[in-house]
Structure formats: C-alpha cells, structure tokens
C-alpha positions in Angstrom: 121.1 -4.4 125.5 121.2 -1.9 122.7 121.1 -3.1 119.1 124.1 -2.7 116.7 123.6 0.9 115.6 126.1 0.6 112.8 124.1 -2.1 111.1 120.9 -0.1 111.5 122.7 3.0 110.0 123.8 1.0 107.0 120.3 -0.4 106.6 118.8 3.1 106.7 121.1 4.3 103.9 120.3 1.2 101.9 116.6 1.7 102.2 116.9 5.4 101.1 118.8 4.3 98.0 116.5 1.3 97.2 113.6 0.2 99.4 113.4 -3.0 97.4 116.6 -4.2 99.0 114.2 -5.8 101.5 110.9 -7.6 100.7 107.6 -6.1 101.8 107.5 -8.4 104.7 111.0 -7.6 105.8 110.3 -3.9 105.6 107.1 -4.4 107.7 109.1 -6.3 110.3 111.8 -3.7 110.2 109.5 -0.7 111.0 107.8 -2.8 113.7 111.1 -3.5 115.3 112.2 0.1 115.2 108.9 1.1 116.9 109.6 -1.4 119.7 113.2 -0.5 120.1 112.8 3.3 120.2 110.1 3.0 122.8 112.4 0.9 124.9 115.2 3.3 124.4 117.4 0.6 122.8 118.2 2.4 119.6 119.4 5.9 118.7 116.6 8.2 117.7 118.7 9.6 114.9 118.7 6.2 113.2 114.9 6.1 113.1 114.8 9.6 111.7 117.4 8.7 109.1 115.5 5.6 108.1 112.2 7.6 107.8 113.6 9.4 104.8 112.9 6.4 102.6 109.1 6.6 103.3 108.5 8.8 100.2 109.6 5.8 98.1 107.6 3.2 100.0 104.6 1.9 98.0 103.2 -0.6 100.4 100.5 1.4 102.2 100.3 -0.8 105.2 104.0 -0.1 105.8 103.4 3.6 105.2 100.7 3.4 107.9 103.0 1.7 110.3 105.6 4.5 109.8 103.1 7.2 110.3 101.9 5.6 113.6 105.5 5.3 114.7 106.4 8.9 113.9 103.1 10.3 115.2 103.7 8.5 118.5 107.2 10.1 118.7 105.6 13.4 118.0 103.8 13.2 121.4 107.2 13.8 122.9 108.0 16.9 121.0 108.0 20.2 122.8 105.7 23.0 121.6 108.5 25.1 120.2 109.3 22.3 117.8 105.9 21.0 116.9 105.6 23.2 113.8 108.8 21.8 112.4 107.8 18.2 113.3 104.5 18.6 111.5 106.3 20.0 108.5 108.5 17.0 108.5 105.5 14.6 108.5 104.0 16.6 105.7 107.2 16.3 103.7 107.2 12.6 104.1 103.5 11.8 103.5 102.1 14.4 101.2 102.9 12.4 98.0 101.1 9.4 99.5 98.1 11.4 100.3 97.9 12.8 96.8 98.5 9.5 95.1 95.9 7.5 97.1 93.0 10.1 97.1 93.5 10.8 93.4 91.5 7.5 92.9 87.8 7.2 93.6 87.1 5.6 97.0 84.7 3.2 95.2 87.7 1.6 93.5 89.2 0.4 96.8 88.5 -3.2 97.5 90.1 -4.6 100.6 89.4 -3.4 104.2 93.0 -2.3 104.5 92.8 -0.2 101.4 89.7 1.5 102.7 91.3 2.2 106.1 94.4 3.7 104.5 92.3 5.8 102.2 90.4 7.3 105.2 93.4 8.2 107.3 95.4 9.7 104.4 92.3 11.7 103.4 92.1 13.1 106.9 95.8 14.1 106.7 95.1 15.8 103.4 92.3 17.8 105.1 94.6 18.8 108.0 97.3 19.9 105.5 94.8 21.8 103.4 95.4 19.8 100.2 92.7 21.0 97.8 91.7 17.6 96.5 91.3 16.2 100.0 89.3 19.2 101.3 87.0 18.9 98.3 86.4 15.1 98.9 85.8 15.5 102.7 83.5 18.5 102.2 81.3 16.3 99.9 81.3 13.4 102.5 80.5 15.8 105.3 77.6 17.3 103.4 76.2 13.9 102.7 76.3 13.0 106.4 74.6 16.2 107.6 72.0 15.7 104.9 71.1 12.3 106.4 72.8 10.1 103.8 74.7 7.1 105.0 78.5 7.3 104.5 81.2 4.6 104.6 82.1 3.8 108.2 85.8 4.4 107.5 85.1 8.1 107.1 82.9 8.4 110.2 85.7 9.3 112.8 86.9 12.3 110.6 83.3 13.4 109.8 82.2 13.2 113.5 85.3 15.1 114.6 84.3 18.0 112.3 80.6 17.7 113.3 81.3 17.9 117.0 83.6 21.0 116.7 80.3 22.7 117.3 79.3 21.5 120.8 75.7 22.3 120.2 75.6 19.5 117.7 76.2 16.9 120.5 72.5 16.3 121.2 71.7 16.1 117.5 74.4 13.4 117.1 73.1 11.5 120.0 69.6 11.4 118.4 71.3 9.9 115.3 72.1 6.8 117.3 68.5 5.7 117.0 68.3 6.2 113.2 71.6 6.4 111.4 73.6 3.2 112.2 73.3 0.3 109.7 75.8 -1.8 111.7 77.3 -2.2 115.1 80.4 -0.5 113.6 78.5 2.6 112.8 76.9 2.6 116.3 80.2 2.2 118.1 82.0 4.9 116.1 79.2 7.4 116.8 79.2 6.4 120.5 82.9 6.8 120.8 82.7 10.2 119.3 80.0 11.2 121.7 82.1 10.0 124.6 84.9 12.5 123.8 82.8 15.2 125.4 84.1 17.0 128.5 80.7 18.3 129.4 79.6 16.8 132.7 75.9 16.5 131.9 76.7 14.8 128.6 78.9 12.3 130.3 76.3 11.5 132.9 73.7 11.1 130.2 75.8 8.7 128.3 76.6 6.6 131.4 73.0 6.3 132.3 72.1 5.5 128.7 74.6 2.8 128.5 73.0 0.8 131.4 69.4 1.5 130.6 69.2 1.3 126.8 67.5 -1.9 125.4 69.3 -1.5 122.1 73.0 -0.8 122.9 75.2 -3.8 122.1 76.7 -5.5 125.1 80.3 -4.7 124.2 79.5 -1.0 123.9 78.3 -0.8 127.5 81.9 -1.2 128.5 83.0 1.1 125.7 81.0 4.0 127.2 82.3 3.5 130.8 86.0 3.2 129.6 85.8 6.2 127.3 84.3 8.4 130.0 87.0 7.1 132.4 89.6 8.6 130.0 87.9 12.0 130.0 86.7 12.1 133.6 88.3 9.3 135.8 86.5 10.3 139.1 83.1 10.5 137.5 83.5 7.1 135.9 84.7 5.5 139.1 81.8 6.9 141.2 79.3 5.6 138.6 81.1 2.3 138.4 80.8 1.9 142.2 77.2 3.0 142.3 76.1 0.6 139.6 78.6 -2.2 140.4 75.9 -4.8 140.7 74.9 -4.2 137.1 78.4 -4.4 135.8 79.3 -7.4 137.8 76.2 -9.2 136.6 77.1 -8.3 133.0 80.9 -9.0 133.1 81.9 -10.4 136.5 82.3 -14.0 135.6 83.4 -13.4 131.9 87.0 -14.1 131.4 89.0 -11.0 130.3 86.0 -8.7 130.2 86.0 -8.0 134.0 89.8 -7.6 133.8 89.5 -5.0 131.0 86.6 -3.2 132.8 88.4 -2.8 136.1 91.7 -1.9 134.4 90.2 0.8 132.2 88.3 2.5 135.1 90.6 2.1 138.1 94.0 2.6 136.3 92.9 6.2 135.4 92.7 7.2 139.0 95.8 8.8 140.5 95.5 10.0 144.1 96.3 8.3 147.4 92.7 8.8 148.6 91.4 7.2 145.4 93.8 4.3 145.9 92.5 3.8 149.5 88.9 4.0 148.2 89.6 1.3 145.6 91.2 -1.0 148.1 88.3 -0.5 150.6 85.7 -1.0 147.9 87.0 -4.3 146.7 87.4 -5.6 150.3 83.6 -5.9 150.3 82.9 -6.5 146.6 84.0 -9.5 144.6 86.2 -8.7 141.6 85.2 -12.0 139.9 87.5 -12.7 137.0 89.0 -9.2 137.3 91.8 -10.0 139.8 94.7 -9.4 137.4 93.1 -6.1 136.2 92.7 -4.9 139.8 96.3 -5.8 140.7 97.7 -4.1 137.6 95.5 -1.0 138.2 96.7 -0.6 141.8 100.3 -0.8 140.6 99.6 1.9 137.9 97.9 4.1 140.5 100.7 3.7 143.1 103.3 4.7 140.5 101.7 8.1 140.1 102.5 9.1 143.7 105.5 6.9 144.5 109.1 8.0 143.6 108.6 8.9 139.9 111.1 6.5 138.3 109.0 5.9 135.3 108.3 9.7 135.0 112.0 10.2 135.0 112.5 7.7 132.2 109.7 9.3 130.2 111.3 12.7 130.7 114.6 11.3 129.5 113.0 9.9 126.4 111.2 13.2 125.7 114.4 15.2 126.1 116.5 12.8 124.0 113.9 12.9 121.2 113.8 16.7 121.2 117.6 16.9 121.0 117.7 14.4 118.2 115.0 16.1 116.3 116.6 19.5 116.6 119.8 18.2 115.1 117.9 16.3 112.4 115.6 19.1 111.4 118.3 21.7 111.2 120.6 19.3 109.3 118.0 18.7 106.6 116.9 22.3 106.6 120.4 23.6 106.1 121.1 24.9 109.6 124.5 25.0 111.4 123.3 22.6 114.2 124.9 19.3 113.5 126.2 18.0 116.8 124.8 17.1 120.2 126.9 19.9 121.8 125.4 22.4 119.4 122.0 21.1 120.2 122.6 21.5 124.0 123.7 25.1 123.3 120.5 25.6 121.2 118.4 24.3 124.1 120.2 26.5 126.5 119.5 29.5 124.3 115.8 28.5 124.4 116.0 28.4 128.3 115.2 24.7 128.3 116.2 22.3 131.1 118.8 19.9 129.6 119.5 18.1 132.9 118.6 14.4 133.0 
C-alpha cells in the first residue's frame, strides 16, 4: 500500500519551518523511511523533494549524510538533460554544510563518524570548486604524493585524483608494499586499483590476489568481486580456472562462499553464460554457497527473460524525471507547475513519456 501522502506533506512543511519539531532520532528514522518508500515506489517523489528543502537547517551531520545518499541515489535516475539542474540543487542544499564543517581543522574531529562526514563533505567541496575545500585537498594530495601518510578517510578522494592519470597505476600498486599502516589503508588502495578497466591490470591484480603472501584473506575476495563489477566475463573465467583455490579458502565458510559466488555470477547476463554456470556447478561443489548460486541464477535469468523489473525501473526513472522537472522549475521560477505541463515539456524535448 502507499503511505498517507497528506501526512507526509504536512510533515515536510513542518520540518522546513522547524526541524526540531522531531528529535534527532525521529528525523533519522524519517529519512530512512523516505529512502525505503521512494525506492519501493510507495510515496510521491514530490514529497521527498519538498522535505529535502529543510536540509539546509539540519545540524546532525549523520542525518545530512543520509539525505545526501538518498538524493544522490535518486540522481542516478536523472536524464542527462536534467543532470546539471539536479547537481545545482544538491549544491544549493549542501554547500553551507561543506563550508561549515571544513572551516574547522580536521585534527579537531574526534569520532569516526565526524571524520567520515568531514571527508565526504570535503570531496563535495572540491567537486563544487569551493576555494577552502580545494586548498585543503591540494595539501592532502601533495602530502600523499610526497610519500607522507594521510588519514585513511581521505584516501578514496586522493586515490581518485591520483589515478586520473592512468600511468600512475603501477606506481600506486608499488605503494601496496610500503604505504599501508593498517588493513584499512591496504583495502582502500586495493579497491582503487581494481577500478581499472585495463585488461592487463585486471589480470595482474587477480593473479596477485591468489599468489601474494601478504594480502589479507578478506581482500582476496575483494579483488575478485571488484574485478567482476568492471569485467564480469574475465572474473568468471578466472574464478573457474582457480576454483580449487577459492573453494579451499571459502568453500566451507558460512556466508563467505555465498558472497563470493553471488558477486561473481550475478554480474553475468547472457544465456550462454547462464548455461556455463549451470554446467560448471554440476561438476563442482558450491559448498556453503547454495543460496548465493540460486540468487545469482535468478538475477541472470531476469536479464534475458521478459523485462518486468526493467519496466518497473523505467517507470521509476520516468516518474522521477517528471517530478524533478516540476520541482526544479517551481523553485527556479518557471511556468511548469503541473504534471500535464511536465508532459508537454518532455514532449518538446522529444522524450518518450509512455509507461
């Protein structure tokens, strides 16, 4: 069933007027519920956008983080012709939070949550070219390239900048042997390396993951699963070729084999690959990974069976774009204020509005 939209609308207006009408815990639960409901298509998108206006007044950074993840997730549905406006809306909501948080020295942050929030807000500031953020990130980046150890919270942003130059990949790989002071450092660098789409680099990482004497056990799986996201066929072939190794490592470990099979097999999408998986596991034990295999086969089959889920996803995408067009133009002073006007706008952009 759909939730009572009228109550949610009243709550949206109330939060915009005074966020403290709810306690911190109640606001955290509220944004968590909104995230769940909109992804299940059980609440009007417009209500979520209306509620989001209060974010500028929110002072609990964990709730701010939840809101950003919700809106950023919705942004994946946005069409390219609207992405600029959507990013401007995010900037409108979160810029003050960026400036306020990074105005303080990172050394003054104490809890793990404070450090995490500082890092992602700083990365947003860099993306939006906020001078204070750019200055801070430049200093951190220079420290890293000079061989100095930086806080692990900043590693993903720094590594993203570092690897914009593909020739730096091998240099970063060498740092695995000298830079990390913890497994967290090691994993963050390894995950960054795995984002490569260069075939030779992927093969090198896969081989490294099963031959290295120093790689932590959990990160062996991290490498295979990360490569599977970038190159499903390559990961599957490597998995089959070295299945004895992986089974010896994870085969009888509860949950681990499930996760391993799921992350590799569920990325495959063709009928021939489906048959290959079924054939392979007829002669190879899946150990504790039965549930992962069953779920993976269902995921695979959905990619070439009647696309019901794809149709649902397309409806979600189209509905969100319609709602955002109305919302953006209403707050930006345009004449588009109704669904019919949004349909006309979409038609003028030669966009398919059939669902």
